[in-house]
N, C-alpha and C positions, 0 to 999 in steps of 0.2 A: 916736164912731161905734159902732153896734151891728151885730152879725152874728147872724143866725138859723142854722138848720140848713143846711149846704151839702152839695150832692151833686156833687162833682167827682171826676175820675179820680185814683186814688192808685197811683203806680207800685209794683209789687211785683217786686223783684229775686229773689234766691235764697231769701228768707224774710222773716218779720216777727217782731217782738218786741213783746209786749203787756205793759203795766204799769199798775197802779192807783196813783194818788197822791192823798193827802189834802192839799189846798191850804188854807193858813191865812191869817191876816192879816199874815204876813211873806212876803217873796218866796220862792217855793218852786220849785226846778228841776223841769222836766218833760222826761223823768223824772229821778230823782235821779242816775242814771248813764246817759248816752247809749250806745246800742249801737254797737259797732265797725262801721265801714263803712256807717253809716246814710246813706241818700240822701233820705229824706223822713220827716216826722213828722206824724201826724194826732192832733190834740188834741180830745177830746170832754168837754164839761162835762156829767157824768152826774148832776148835781144837778137836782132838780125846781123849786127856787125861788131858788137863789143864783147871782148873776152872778159871773164871774171876770174878771180883767183880765190880759192877756198883754203881756209886754215883756222888757226886759233885767233885769240883776241889781238895779237900783234902781227897778223898776216900782212904781207906786202906783195907787190907784183913780182918781186924777185924770189920770195920764199914760198908763195902759195901754189896750190895745185891748180893748174890752168884748165879752165872749162870753156870750150868753144861756144860761139854763138849758137843758139838753139840746141846745145848739148844738155845732157842730164846726168845726174850722179846720185845713185841710191846709196844710202848709208844706214847701217844698223847703229842707232844711237838712242839713248833713253832720255827721258824728260829732263835730267840734270845736265845733259851735254849741251854746250853752246857752240855752234859752228858759225864762223864769220866769213864774209866775202868782201872783196875790194875790187875796184876798177882802176885802170890807169888814170893818172892825174887829169882832171878836167872832164872826165866822162862819167856817165851814169848808165846803169843797166836795169832792165825790167827782169826780175827774177821771181819764179813761182816756187812755193814750198808746199809739199804734200806730206802730212804727218799721219802715220798709221797709229791708231790708238788700240791699246790692249783691250 
């Protein structure tokens, strides 16, 4: 399944935390350390030509949720949730994370 750019409401509590992450061909946490009291996470694939794949700690390009270049994905997830991304072999992607804090 593929997802293009989405435009959905993003809950903003008392603030937001923004992080840039370089995703490689190994499962990479988004972000490396989740913000305390997070209520939502917005993931943006800031790369112009590289797809990323979203999932758990064992995500692969075959099993992950495919996110298009310049696509975004809003998720309701709390500070205990860890989301991972991976790129195809030999590629890296510039990814941005925006976390909403309660």
